N, C-alpha and C positions, 0 to 999 in steps of 0.2 A: 503493500500500500504506500510505498515511498519511492521516490526516484533519487534520493540522497545517497551519498557514499556511505556504506556500512563498514564499520571498523572492528566490532567485537561481538562475540556470541557466547552465551552460557546457558546452562539448563539447571532447573531445580523445581521440585514439587510438580513434576510432569508438565513443566512450562519451559519453552525456549524464549529467551529475551535477546534481541539484537539491537545494538546501539550504533549511531553514526553521526554524520555531520548535520549541522543546523537543527539540533534538537531531535533528530530522528531516533525514535525508540519504537520498535515493533515487537509483538509477542505472539506466540502460537501455543494453544492449549490442545492441539490435535496432532501432536507429534510432527509438526513442521509442514502439514498439508496446506494450511492457510495461516496468514498473519494479519493482525490488526494493529492500527496505530495506537500508541499509548500516550496518555496525557502527562505532561511534565511541566513543572513550575519554572523551568529555564526557557529562555528564548534565545535563538541564534547562537547557541553554544555547541561545540563539537564534542561529542562523547567518543572516547578512544577505546575503552575496554569496559567489560562488565563481569561480575562474578556473583556467586551465590553462596550464602552461609547463614546459619542460624535463622532460617526462614526469611531471609532478607536478600533482595537483589541490590547490589551497589555498583553504580556506574561512575567512571572517572573520565576526565578529559581536559580540554584546553582551559587555560587561565585558572587553574585550581578548582575546576568544576567537580563536585562530588554530589551525587544524587542517589536516593535510595527508594526502594519500594517494599512495603510490608504487606501489601495486598496481592501477592502473587504476580507482581508485574503489571497490574492494571493501571497504576499511576505512580509517578515518581515525584519526590519533593527534594528540593535543594538542601544540602547539609552544609554546616559550617566547616570550613577547611583552613589549613595553614596558608602561608603566603601564596599568592596567585601565580603558581608555576604549573605548567602543563604536566599532567600525569598521563602516561601512555599505557600503563599496565596496573592491574589490581588482582589480588588473590586472597583466598581465605584458608586458614588452617588453625587448629588448636584455639578456637574462639577468638582469633585475631584477623582483622583485615589489614593488608599491607598494600600500599600503592607506590609506584615508582615512576620517575619521569625525567624531565629536563634537568641538565646540570647535575645528574646523579642524585636528584632529590628522592628521598624515601620518607613516607609518612605511614603511621600505623594507628589503628584504633582497637582498643581492648574492651570497649563498652558497646559492642554491636554497631559500630559506625556512627555513634552519636557525636563523639569528639575525636579529633585526629591530632597526633603529636608528631613533631619532626624527629627523625632518627639520623644519627651521624652516618654519613656515607663515606666509604673509603675511595670514592672516585668522583671526579667532576664531569665525567662523560655521561651523556644522556643514556638513561636506562629505558629499554623498549618494552620489556615484558617481565613477568614474575609468575612463579608457580609454587605449589606446595606439595611435598611428599616426604615420607619417612621422617616426620617431625622436623623438616628442613624447608625453609624458603630459599629458592634460587632465582636470582634476577640476572638478566642478560642485557647487553647494550652495545654502544659504539666501541670501536677499537678492540673488539673481542672480549670486552669486560664480562666477567662472570662473578657475581657476588653470592654469598650464602650466609644464612642465619640459622643457627640451631637453638636460639633462645627466644622463639616466638616473635622474631622481628625486632627485638630490643637493640641488637647490634649486628652489623654485617662485616664480613671480611672478604678479601679477594680469594677466589679459587683459581687454580691453574687453568689457563685457556690455551688451546692449541692453535689459535688463530688470532690475527689482528683485524680480520674482517668484521664489519658491523653485524652483530647478532640481533635478529629481529624478533625471535620468538623462542619460547621454551615450554616444554610440557613434561609431565611425569606419568609413567605407567609401567607396570611390570617391574617395579623396583629400579627403574632407570630414568634419569633426567636426559632429555634430548633437546638441544638447541639448534637453530638454523640461521643461515645468513642469506644474502642476496644472490649468491653464486651457486646455489644448489648443494652447499655443504651442510 
């Protein structure tokens, strides 16, 4: 139901939520067969990523945009966030939401996304994505940066990277973290 660029997708409670440019949020409750537009309190903002945890969808994006939905993705409302820095990725694990973005920015929420605190980052490079698995958050970004946190996002350290290419995404499954770059690696 939108012609805007879509940037992120997640699922939870038998619902798919997709976010994108110019306040685009769509959702499907029929396993992706059809999608409907979702109401959001933001206007002309670009959402870059979305995640699900503790029965809440959380979307992040440009200029510090953080929005959430507690009604299974039917509507989203803007949340208070730290400084207006673009967030490109968000993940949930161990009752903690963690967002990553521009200039190595890392923010986290331990109160189900109500408030967000800044986390010291070991890099100034843009972080593109973050995931959670095996009690570890892993974030990836420009210049091959890989960061990890084993203390619920309270602190991050650098992990060894085998590339200096820009890493755009990371996922976790079958006990393995996998990241990818623009060159098919």
